[in-house]
C-alpha positions as a printed Julia matrix, in Angstrom:
97×3 Matrix{Float64}:
 -43.47  -24.83  -2.18
 -40.54  -24.21  -0.13
 -41.78  -25.58   2.7
 -42.49  -28.65   1.39
 -39.1   -28.65  -0.02
 -37.73  -28.05   3.71
 -39.63  -30.71   4.84
 -38.39  -33.41   1.95
 -34.59  -32.31   3.07
 -35.04  -32.49   6.81
 -36.67  -36.23   6.45
 -33.6   -37.64   5.03
 -31.52  -36.55   7.23
 -33.43  -37.48  10.24
 -33.86  -41.39   8.86
 -29.82  -41.28   8.34
 -29.52  -40.27  12.03
 -32.06  -42.83  13.04
 -30.22  -45.73  11.05
 -26.89  -44.52  12.48
 -28.04  -44.57  15.71
 -29.72  -48.03  15.43
 -26.53  -48.89  13.58
 -24.39  -48.43  16.86
 -26.9   -49.98  18.93
 -26.68  -53.28  16.91
 -22.82  -53.22  17.17
 -22.86  -52.76  20.87
 -25.7   -55.64  21.07
 -23.17  -57.92  18.91
 -20.23  -56.89  21.39
 -22.61  -57.99  24.25
 -23.03  -61.28  22.95
 -19.48  -62.29  21.5
 -18.35  -61.52  25.39
 -20.95  -63.63  26.43
 -20.21  -66.31  23.92
 -16.44  -65.54  24.98
 -16.72  -66.16  29.14
 -19.08  -69.59  27.9
 -16.16  -71.26  25.48
 -13.51  -70.12  28.08
 -15.0   -72.01  30.56
 -15.15  -75.18  28.4
 -11.54  -76.37  29.52
 -12.69  -75.95  33.32
 -15.41  -77.76  33.41
 -13.98  -80.51  30.84
 -16.42  -79.76  28.01
 -16.16  -80.09  24.1
 -19.32  -78.78  23.62
 -22.41  -76.79  25.02
 -26.27  -77.1   24.14
 -28.49  -74.2   25.03
 -31.92  -75.24  25.33
 -33.62  -72.73  27.41
 -35.22  -69.57  25.6
 -34.18  -67.46  28.25
 -30.5   -67.95  27.66
 -31.23  -68.24  24.06
 -32.29  -64.78  23.86
 -29.19  -63.71  27.07
 -26.42  -65.56  24.24
 -27.85  -64.75  21.09
 -30.58  -61.99  21.25
 -33.0   -64.25  19.4
 -36.73  -63.91  20.56
 -38.57  -66.39  18.76
 -40.56  -69.2   20.7
 -38.31  -72.31  19.16
 -34.93  -72.47  18.99
 -31.15  -74.32  20.01
 -28.09  -73.11  20.26
 -25.08  -75.92  20.05
 -21.57  -74.25  21.21
 -18.53  -76.12  20.5
 -14.94  -74.88  20.65
 -14.43  -74.27  17.34
 -18.2   -73.3   15.62
 -21.68  -72.28  16.68
 -24.67  -73.46  15.64
 -27.94  -71.83  15.62
 -30.78  -74.42  15.29
 -34.33  -72.8   14.92
 -37.46  -74.13  12.4
 -38.36  -72.34   9.38
 -40.95  -69.97  10.51
 -37.65  -67.86  12.37
 -35.82  -67.73   8.9
 -35.65  -64.16   8.58
 -34.87  -63.62  12.17
 -32.38  -66.31  12.59
 -30.17  -64.91   9.57
 -30.23  -61.54  11.48
 -28.83  -62.91  14.05
 -24.96  -64.14  14.1
 -23.09  -66.38  16.72
């Protein structure tokens, strides 16, 4: 019985640790994405652009972390738009620009 009790106490602790580690990785990934977006938006003035349309899937993944097979990103000075189809509703809601 105590053996089962010990396992039950350890598992939640391990789960909590894993969740914390995953949260840290998500925060780091979001910071990298924000830095990438800032670099792109900072270059708008230099090239005289008001907006930027990203259609290449490797570039979309680099900017947003989205790994689906159908998406576009429209970046403007004030807003970012992530465009995909209904199949990626859950995955796209997890990615924020």
